[in-house]
N, C-alpha and C positions, 0 to 999 in steps of 0.2 A: 955336306949342307951346314954353313955356319948358322948360328943363332943370333938374330938382332937383339940387340939388348936396348931397352929403354933407357934412355942416358940418365934421366931423373929419379930412377927407381934404384934403391942399393942392390945389392945381390941377395935376393930372398928367393924362398921356394917359387918353383913356376907357378902353381896355382895361384898363390898370392900376387906374383907379379901380373898375372893375367887380369886377376879381379880388379886390380888398381888401375890397369890400364883401361879396362872396360869402364871403370867409374870415371876416370879423368876424361876419356873420350865423351861420356854421357854429360858431363859439366859442360865440357867445351860446345856441345850440340846446344845445350841449355842456354848457354851465355849466348851462342848466333842468334837463336830463335829470340831471345830478350831484345838482342840488339836490332833484328829485323822488325820487331813488332813496335817497338819504341822509338827507334831511331829513324826508320825507313818510311813510316806512315801508312802501315796495312790497316790502322785503325784513323778514323777522322780525328783532327785534333778537337780537343774539346769534349770528346765522347764520356759520357760519366757523369757524376755529381759536377757541381760547381758553378752553375749558369745561375746566377743570382740577380741578373737584372729585372728591373719591374717588368711586369707583364704588360704586352701592347695587344691592342685589338688587331686582328690581322683578318683576311678574307682568302679563302681557297680558291685558287684559278684553276687547278685540278689536282690530281692525287698527290702531287710532290712539289708544288709551287704554291707559294703565299703572296699576297700584295700586302707591304707593310704599311702603316700610316703614313708615311712619305710619298707613298704611291710606287716606291720602287719594288721591284719582284724580288723574290728570294726562293732559292731552289734548296729543298732538304737534303742536305748532304749524304751519300751513301745509299740512297734508294733511288728505285725506278718505277714509277706508278704506270697503270694504262693510259694511253691518249684519251684525253676528253671524249672524243667521239669514237673510241674504240669499242668494239663489240665484241664479246667473248661467246662461248658456247658452253650449255650446260650439259651434264651428262645424259640428258635425254635427247640431245640434239636441239634444244630451243635457244635461240640466239637471247642475249641478254646485255644491257649496256655497261659494261664492267667500268668503262672511264666515268662514267657519271655518277655510279655507285663508288667508285674509290674518291672522287672528288666530294661526295656528301659525307664520306668515314672520316675525312680529312677535316671538312668544315666541323663535323660533330667535335672532334678531338680538339679543335683549337677554338670552339665557340666563346669559352670563357677568358680567353687571351693567352700569349705565350711568352716566355722570355727566350731569347735566342743569342747564340755567340754565333759570329760571322767569322768566316775563314776563306777570304778572298772572293773571287767571282768565276763564273764559267765562261764558256766561250761566247755566251749571249749577254754578256754583261749582268748577270742575275747574281745576287749575292749568295755564297753557299752558307748555308745556315744549320746549327745544330740547335734544335727549339725543345723546349720543355713547357707542358701546358700547367695550368694553374693546380692539376691534380698531382704535379711531380713527375708526369710519364713522359719519356723521351718519345717526341710525336714521330718521328721517323721509325724508331723501333716497334710503338705500336702499329703503325700501318703495315710494316713487314710482318709483324707477329699475328695480326688479324687477316692477312692474306691479300690485302689491298695494294700493295706494293711489293717489288722484289729488291732484295740486295743487289746493289750494283756493284759488282766485283770488279769492274773496271776501276774503280775509285777507292773502294773500301771492303773489307771483310768484315766490318762490325756487326753486320747483321745478318750474317750468315747462320747462327744457330735459329733466331727468330723466324728465318726464311724456312728452315727444314721443319720446325715444330708445325707452323702453318701448312705447309706441303702435305706432311703427314696425317695432319687433322683435316685437310680438304677444306681449308678455310678460304672466303672470298675467291679470288681468281684460281685457286687451286681446286676449287670444286668442279671444275670442268675443264674444258680445252680453250688454251688463250695463245695468240702470239705475244713472244716477249715484246715489251714497250720500244726497246731498241730496234728489233727487227720491223716492228710496224712503223716506226719513224723512217727507217731506210726505204721499206717499200711504198711509202707514200712521196717519196721524193721524185 
C-alpha cells in the first residue's frame, strides 16, 4: 500500500502531517461556511444593525404583515406568523385565537413606529421588510423570540435561534398545539 502524500506539506513526521491536514481541512470548511452564509443569502439582507431610516407609523394586518403610510403592504422577511383567523389549542385542549394574538403582539411592537429596510417583493407584491422599532428591537426577531411567529426556513435561517428559545420556553404558539402557518394556508386553498 502506498502512502498518499499531501503535496503542499513538506516531509515531516506522520503525526505533524496529520494534524496539519486536519487543520487545513477545518479552515476550508470554515471558509465554505462563511461563503454560504455571506454569499448565498442564508440570512436576510440587512439583518442586524444599520437600519437608520426615520421611524414611520405602520399598522399590523396580521402577525407578519404591516401597512405602510403609503398604503402599501410589507411582509416581515424571514418569519411566518399564524394566519389572522387561525385557531390554536392550549395544552388543556381549549382553542384560542392565536392569529389574533399574533396580530396584537405585532401591533404592540410597532406602536411607536418603525424604520425598515426593504429587500424586494414577494409573490403577492408585498415589500419584504426588515424593521426595527423605536426601542431598537428587530421586529421580526422579537415576534419569533416571543413565540408569535416561526422562523420561515424556506427563505432564511436568521431566526432559528430565537425560535428554538421560544419553543423550549413554550412561549406564544409553542404553549400548545398549532398548525404551521404555511400548512394552514395550504389547507385553506
